[in-house]
C-alpha positions in Angstrom: 65.9 39.0 98.4 66.5 38.6 94.6 65.8 41.9 92.8 64.8 41.9 89.2 68.1 43.2 88.0 70.0 40.4 89.9 67.8 37.6 88.5 70.3 36.8 85.7 73.0 36.2 88.2 70.6 34.0 90.2 69.6 31.9 87.2 73.2 31.4 86.3 73.9 30.2 89.8 71.0 27.8 90.2 71.4 26.4 86.7 74.4 24.4 88.1 71.9 22.3 90.0 74.2 22.0 93.0 75.8 24.9 94.8 79.5 25.3 93.7 82.0 23.9 96.2 84.3 26.9 96.1 83.5 30.2 98.0 81.5 32.8 96.1 82.7 36.4 95.8 79.8 38.7 95.1 81.4 41.8 93.7 79.9 45.0 92.3 78.8 48.6 93.1 77.3 49.6 96.4 73.5 49.6 96.6 72.6 47.0 94.0 71.5 44.3 96.5 74.6 42.1 96.8 74.1 41.5 100.5 70.4 40.6 100.1 71.4 38.3 97.2 74.0 36.6 99.5 71.4 36.1 102.2 69.1 34.5 99.7 71.8 32.1 98.6 72.5 31.2 102.2 68.8 30.5 102.7 68.7 28.4 99.5 71.7 26.4 100.8 70.2 25.7 104.2 66.6 25.3 103.2 65.1 21.8 103.8 62.9 22.0 100.7 64.9 24.3 98.2 63.4 25.3 94.9 64.8 26.9 91.7 63.6 30.3 93.1 65.4 29.9 96.4 64.4 28.8 99.9 60.9 27.6 100.5 60.3 30.2 103.3 58.1 27.7 105.1 60.4 25.1 106.6 62.0 25.5 110.0 65.4 26.3 108.5 63.9 29.2 106.5 62.0 30.5 109.5 65.2 30.4 111.6 67.1 32.3 109.0 64.5 34.9 108.7 64.4 35.4 112.4 68.3 35.6 112.5 68.6 32.5 114.7 69.7 29.7 112.4 72.6 27.9 114.3 74.2 26.8 111.0 74.5 30.4 109.6 77.1 32.9 110.6 77.7 36.5 109.5 81.1 38.2 109.8 81.4 42.0 109.3 83.6 44.8 110.5 83.2 45.6 114.2 81.6 42.2 114.9 82.1 39.9 117.8 85.7 40.1 119.0 85.5 38.3 122.3 87.5 40.2 124.9 87.8 43.3 122.7 84.0 43.6 122.7 83.9 43.2 126.5 86.4 46.0 126.9 84.5 48.3 124.5 81.2 47.5 126.2 82.7 48.4 129.6 84.1 51.7 128.2 80.7 52.5 126.6 78.9 51.9 129.9 81.4 54.3 131.6 80.3 57.0 129.2 83.3 56.9 126.8 82.7 57.2 123.1 84.0 54.0 121.5 84.7 53.5 117.8 83.8 50.2 116.2 86.6 48.5 114.3 87.0 49.2 110.6 88.3 45.6 110.2 87.1 42.1 110.3 89.7 40.9 112.8 91.7 37.7 113.0 89.9 36.8 116.2 86.6 36.7 114.4 88.0 34.4 111.8 89.6 32.1 114.4 86.2 31.9 116.1 84.9 30.3 113.0 86.9 27.1 113.5 84.5 25.5 116.0 81.5 26.6 114.0 82.9 25.2 110.7 84.1 21.8 112.2 81.1 21.0 114.4 78.3 19.0 112.8 75.3 21.0 111.5 72.2 21.2 113.5 70.0 20.8 110.5 70.8 19.0 107.3 74.3 18.6 106.0 75.4 22.3 105.4 76.6 25.4 107.0 77.0 28.9 105.5 79.2 31.8 106.4 78.5 35.3 105.0 81.3 37.8 105.1 80.1 41.3 104.5 82.6 44.0 103.3 85.2 41.4 102.5 87.6 44.2 101.6 87.8 45.0 105.3 89.3 41.6 106.2 92.5 42.5 108.1 95.5 41.0 106.4 96.1 38.7 109.3 92.4 37.7 109.2 92.5 37.0 105.5 95.6 34.9 105.9 93.9 32.9 108.7 91.0 32.3 106.4 93.0 31.1 103.4 93.3 27.4 104.4 89.6 27.1 105.1 88.7 28.7 101.8 91.1 26.5 99.9 89.9 23.2 101.4 86.6 23.8 103.2 85.0 20.8 105.0 82.2 19.1 103.0 79.0 21.1 103.1 80.6 24.4 104.3 79.9 27.3 102.1 81.4 30.8 102.1 79.8 33.9 100.6 82.0 37.0 100.5 80.5 40.4 99.5 82.5 43.4 98.4 82.2 46.6 96.4 86.0 46.8 96.1 87.2 43.4 94.9 90.6 44.9 94.0 91.1 45.5 97.8 90.4 41.9 98.7 93.7 40.0 99.2 94.6 38.4 95.9 95.1 35.0 97.5 91.5 35.2 98.8 90.1 36.2 95.4 91.9 33.4 93.6 90.1 30.9 95.8 86.6 32.2 95.0 84.1 32.0 92.2 83.3 35.5 91.3 79.6 36.6 90.8 79.7 40.0 89.1 76.9 42.6 89.8 76.1 45.7 87.8 74.0 48.8 88.1 70.6 48.2 86.7 69.2 50.1 83.7 67.9 53.4 84.8 64.3 52.7 83.9 64.3 49.4 85.8 65.7 51.2 88.9 63.1 54.0 88.6 60.3 51.4 88.2 61.4 49.6 91.3 61.7 52.8 93.3 58.2 53.7 92.3 57.0 50.3 93.6 58.6 51.2 96.9 56.8 54.4 97.1 59.6 56.8 96.3 58.3 60.3 95.6 61.3 61.8 93.8 62.9 58.7 92.5 64.7 60.4 89.6 66.6 62.9 91.8 67.4 60.3 94.4 68.7 57.8 91.8 70.9 60.4 90.3 72.4 61.3 93.7 73.0 57.6 94.4 74.9 57.2 91.1 72.3 54.8 89.7 72.3 52.4 92.7 68.6 51.8 93.6 69.0 50.7 97.2 71.1 53.7 98.0 68.5 55.8 96.2 65.8 54.5 98.3 67.7 55.5 101.5 68.5 58.9 100.0 64.9 59.5 99.1 63.7 59.8 102.7 62.6 63.3 103.6 65.3 63.9 106.2 68.1 62.9 103.7 66.6 65.1 100.9 66.2 68.0 103.4 69.9 68.0 104.3 70.9 67.8 100.6 68.7 70.8 99.7 69.9 72.8 102.7 73.5 72.3 101.6 72.8 73.4 98.0 70.7 76.4 99.0 72.8 77.6 101.9 76.3 77.0 100.7 77.0 75.2 97.4 75.2 77.8 95.4 76.7 80.6 97.4 80.3 79.7 98.4 80.8 83.1 100.0 78.6 82.0 102.9 80.4 81.7 106.3 81.4 78.0 106.7 82.0 78.4 110.5 78.5 79.6 111.1 77.0 76.8 108.9 79.0 74.1 110.6 77.1 74.8 113.8 74.0 73.4 112.2 75.7 70.1 111.3 75.7 67.2 113.7 77.0 63.6 113.7 73.8 62.4 112.0 73.9 64.8 109.1 77.7 64.9 108.6 77.9 61.7 106.4 75.3 63.1 104.1 77.1 66.5 103.9 80.4 64.8 103.1 78.9 62.5 100.5 77.0 65.4 98.9 80.2 67.5 98.7 81.9 64.7 97.0 79.2 64.3 94.4 78.9 68.0 93.9 82.6 68.4 93.3 82.6 65.4 90.9 79.8 67.2 89.0 81.8 70.5 88.9 84.7 68.5 87.4 82.4 66.9 84.8 81.0 70.4 83.9 84.4 71.9 83.7 85.4 69.2 81.2 82.4 70.0 79.0 80.2 67.2 80.3 76.8 67.1 82.0 76.4 66.6 85.7 75.8 63.1 87.0 74.7 63.4 90.6 72.9 66.8 90.5 71.2 67.0 87.1 68.5 69.3 88.6 71.3 71.8 89.5 72.9 71.9 86.1 72.3 75.6 85.7 74.1 76.4 89.1 76.9 74.0 88.3 77.5 75.6 84.9 77.5 79.0 86.4 80.1 78.4 89.1 82.3 75.6 87.6 84.5 78.0 85.7 85.1 79.9 89.0 86.7 76.9 90.7 90.4 76.3 90.4 90.9 73.0 88.7 94.0 71.8 90.6 92.5 72.9 93.9 89.3 70.9 93.0 91.3 67.7 92.5 93.1 68.3 95.8 89.9 68.9 97.6 88.4 65.7 96.3 91.3 63.9 98.0 90.6 65.7 101.2 87.0 64.7 101.1 88.1 61.0 100.7 90.2 61.4 103.8 87.2 62.9 105.6 85.2 59.8 104.7 87.7 57.7 106.6 87.4 60.0 109.6 83.6 59.3 109.8 84.5 55.8 111.1 86.2 57.1 114.2 85.3 59.2 117.2 85.3 62.8 116.0 84.0 66.2 116.5 81.3 66.5 113.7 81.4 70.3 113.8 85.2 70.5 113.2 85.1 68.0 110.4 82.2 69.9 108.8 83.9 73.2 109.2 87.1 71.9 107.5 85.1 70.5 104.6 83.1 73.7 104.1 86.2 75.9 104.3 87.9 73.6 101.7 85.0 74.1 99.4 84.9 77.9 99.8 88.7 78.0 99.1 88.1 76.6 95.7 86.7 79.9 94.6 89.3 82.0 96.5 91.0 83.2 93.3 87.8 84.3 91.7 86.8 86.4 94.7 
């Protein structure tokens, strides 16, 4: 899908006439449609009747891509197919054990591409590989990919997507043509959200930091309910008992809680530095009231703790204990004032 705010990038790409031979690195903030854009590029590459606006959506190749069954299109992402590793994890899961999916794109996944890359295409003359979260390429996987990126066989196209290009191995970045993506203008994002049926687009867009796709996910009632619960029950009253509150948090709501705490504390920092809140503009009065009560050095330290908690969300954990730790950390920001 090509969104209105990514059309300039699309026009610059198709103006070349032919797809560039070097791999493409789609880099920009989360939630702006990079993955959808990359999928559209792959469809354009493999379409039997491509147009300036992308794939025709009618040919057999386009129908296969839309159904997720095109034999000349491969997607790599963290926790994907890892051969024997997946078999082991599957057995453990069937035995009732909680299994964490890998944070990384592993070297085995990259090596498995060799047959795919070197076998003749089933349709046409091209094959496409989409690598999502390219910053998660394990160093050994990135090194295994280098030779193929530098000298890909004719008609083989690589699309790498990342929101942290600085974390992608430098030797990988140097072999790619970078396509930069930006947050859309606020009014464009709000208009798009309204078209999608968002009921409180402004609040959701602020919480998502201006990223419209993340705002659409944050606008769902369950997400909004958790954010409101956190503000009403705890953020506005840090003297509340975090141990009791943590009993109401489960594995589904914990990521929202941690992300909301991060955004709230960033807003506290902005307000402390005589700025306006970015993520919670509707709570400006509360933030201004309590910002001066929080210890500034403790606030910086707590933000680092929350970043560590984000990494914990990718592994088996006890949601209540993580929630309890985060809530206690927030309450401690105001310990001196109490």
